[in-house]
N, C-alpha and C positions, 0 to 999 in steps of 0.2 A: 464438250460444253460443261459437263459436271465436274471435270478435272479442274477447270479454271475456277469454278465456284467453291469446290471443296477439295483441295489438293490432299492426297494421301501422305501421311507422315510415314516414310519408309523406315525410319530409324527406330521406331518404337513398336514392339509387338503388342503391347497393352492398349495402344490407341486404335488398333484395327477394328474392334467392334463398334467403337464410337464413330469412326470414320465411315464404316459401312452403313450405320444407322443414318448418319447425316446425308449420305448419298441417296439412300432410299427415300428419305423425306423430301429431298430436293427433286428427285425424279417424280415422286407422286405429286408434288406441288406443280411442277412443270406440266405434267400430263393433265392435271385438273384445269389448268389455264388454257390448254390447247383444245380441249373438248368440253364444252359446257353443256352437259346433258340436261341440266336443269332448265336452261333457256329453250332447248328443243322441246322438253316436256311441257313448259308453259306455252310455247308458241302453238303446239298442236292441241292444247287444252285436253290432254289425256285424262286429267283428273275427273272429267265429266263422265267417263266411260268405265267406272269401277265395276258395276255389275256385269258388264260385257266382258271385261278382262277376267274377272273371277270365274264366270261361266265358261269362257273359252279355256282357261287353265284347268278347270275341273274336267271338261270334256276331253282335253288332250291327255290328262293323266289317265282317265278311264280307257281311252282309245289305245294308248301305248300299252297299258297292262293287258287289255283284252287281246291285242294282236300278239304280244309276246307269249301269253299263256295258251292262246289258240294254236300257235305254231308249235309250241312245246308239246301240247296234247296230240297234234297231228303227227309229229315225229315219233311219239311213243306208240301211237296206233299203227303207223306204217312199219315200225320196227317189231311188230308183233309182241310187244310188251304189254302185260296186263295194265291197262291204263285206268287208274283210279282217279277219275276226273273230279271226284269230291275233294281229294287232297289238293289238286291243282286249283280248283275253284276257291277253296279256303285261302290258299296262298295268294291267288289273284286278288281276293277281297282284302286281305291283310296288306298287301303291297299297295293297293289303291287307297286304302284308308291311311296308311302311313304317308303316301304322297300328298293326299289332301290335307292331312294334319300338318305336314311341313309347309305347305302352301299357306295354310291358315296362320300358323305361328309366325312365319316370315312377314305376311301381310300385316298382321296386327302389330308386330314389332316395328315395321317401317312406318306405318301410319302413326303409331305412338311417338316414334322418334321424330318424325317430321312435324307433327302438330303440337305435341306436348313438350318437346325438348328444344328443337332447333328454332321453330317459329312460335314459341309459346305466347309471346306478347301479342301476336296477331290473332291466334286461334282460340286460346283458352278463355277469353272474355265472352266468346259466343256460346250461347246455351247448348248448341248442338255438340260442341266439342268439350266444353268444361263440365257439363252436367251428364255426361255419358257414363255408362257402366265402367268402361275403361277410359279414363280421361285422355282426350286427344283422339280417340277413335269413335266416330259417330255411331250411334246405335243402329242406324240404317245400314251402315257398312257391316256391322256384326250380323245383321239379319241376312244380308246378301251372302256373307261368308258361311253362315249356317245352311243356307239353301244350296251351297255347292256340294254338301254331303249327300244331297238327294241323288247324286249320280251313282252311289253305291248300290241301291236296289236295281238300277238299270244294269250295272255291271254284274250283278248276281244272276240276272235272267238271260244274259247274252249266251248264245250256245257255244259249246266247245265240241270238237270232234269226238264221236263215240265209235267204239268198235262195232262193226256190223253184226247184227244178231243172227245166229244160225237158226235154221228151222228146227233141227233136232240136235242139240248139243251133245247127246250121248252117242250118237251114231256118226261115224266118219263118212264123209261123202266120197263116193267112188267116182264121181264125175259122169256117171251114166244115168240116163233117164231124166225125167222132168220132175222137179219138186214143186208141189203146189202149196 
């Protein structure tokens, strides 16, 4: 199909990047016409559920980080390696913070792009979008976004596996007798 729209000039080596670019643009245009995600988004009225989407994204980021670092700590404890869970906990919190920050930056960018650039004529006249701290991103959405960072204290208190404490760490256990 694309060959008929944009035939490749085989005789010119210099024309190759331009032909490749034209094919990529044609393929992207064809795909965008085949799947109209915007119509699905509008039909499901997903824009009403921004707080729920942000909360579920924050919970998933925290859950994935906790499961990963909990398994990592369990493998370290099982391998009889001195498990410094403080280092793992700091890495888990940093990873969670970076995930939440990336979610926040992409959310703000996409909200701004949709409301202040693409559909500016429709949205920027409204005081909720035009008079916001970031034009095009309502302040209520920024408050929801700030609330997603409240998952970090929850992530900080979730338990990680610990090494079992010995009754008397100086004396090796012989396996005989009962230790109280």
